N, C-alpha and C positions, 0 to 999 in steps of 0.2 A: 476552419475549424477550430473551436475555443474549447478549454477545459472549464467547464462550469464549476467543477469541484474535485476534491480528490482527498481523501480521509482513510485513516487507520482504524480497522474495528475487530472486535472478537468473532464476530457473524455477521455475514450480510445474504440476502437473497432478493429477488425480484418476485413478486406477485403476478398470479395471471392476468390481471389488469393492467400489469406495468409499475405497480408502486414499488419503490426500494425501501428494504427494511433493513437498517443498520444497528447492530446492538454493540454495546460496550467500547464506543468509541474513544481513542487513546493517542497521546504522544510519548507516553512513557512506559517503560515496563521496570519491573523489580525482579530481582533475582539474589537470592542466599549466597550464591558460589558463581564463578566463572571459571571455565566456558558455561556457557547458558544455552538450554534449548528450548525454544520458543516452538511448539507443537503446531499451531495452526494460526494466520495471521492473514485478514483479509486486507486489501489495497482497492478501495471501490473509487471508481472515476466516473464522470459522466461530461460526456462531450455533445456540444452543440455545432450543428453544422452552418455553415455561411453558405450563400447562394452558389460561390463557385464550386462547391465541393460536391454538386448533385453528379451523380456518377463516377465519382473520383474514388480512388484508392489511396490510404495514407498509411504512412508506416508510424507504429507505435514502438516504444522502447522503453522500458523500467528498470531500473537497475537497484539495487541496495548497495550502499558504499560504507567503509567504517571510516573513522576519523583520519587515518592514513590515504584514502582516497581509493583503497583495495576493493575492487567488486567481488560482493560475497554472493550475489546472486543477479541473474540476467534473463530479463523474458524481451522477446520481440517477436511482433507480429504485425498484421495488417487489418484495416479497418475498411470496407467498401460501402460506400453511401448510395442510397437508393435515389428516389424523386422527391422533392420537397424539402423542409425545415424537418430536422429529425434531432432527436435526444437520444444519445447513445448511454446506457448503463454499463460499465463493466466491473465485474469481480473478478480479481484477481487474487487467486488463494495460495500461499507460501505454507509449505510444510516442513516441519522439522529444521527451522531455521538456526543455526548455530553463532552465537553472539561470544567472541574471545574474552571479551574484558567490559567494564562499565565505561559509560562515556556516550559521545554522540556518534548516531548514524544517520542516513539520510538515505530516502528514495526520491530517485531523480526520475522525472517523465518527460520524455521527448516525443515529438511529432515529427515527423522526416527529418530526424537529426537536430532538431532544435528544442533547447530545453525550455521546457514549459512552467515546469514546478517542480519545487524541491520541498520534500516533506520531512521535516525533523522528527528524528526519534531518539531518545533517550535511555539508555540503559543504566540503571541505578542499583548498586549493592545495598541491600539491606542485611541488618543482622538478623538471624532466624529467632522467633519467639522463644523466650525461655519459660521451660514449665515450672510452676510453683511445687513445691513437695508438698504430698500431701499431710494433713495433721493427724 
């Protein structure tokens, strides 16, 4: 099994005919204060099978860590493959993620306990917009 791609976005879905739609792809989030709450985040992955994957079951593990290496959220599951070459799209939805501070975060994707991809996510502190007084 190989990871074709992995990305973060605001929303994703798969159409009835198997087309993947991703809206608002990003690697950076902005907040006016911390801790910051992000209501919904999609991690989209696509796996491509190898001949030896046919009929097999693989473990997938996704974790979000902060700059200190602490795990903020953790997903674990299994993928079972059928016959023939397959491309499997997965949409992982994270709700109400709490980010304690600005700085680097990372989503780690593991297959059968082997790290296959690390996706960097940066949280940036921005100044709130100041409204100008009306004349």
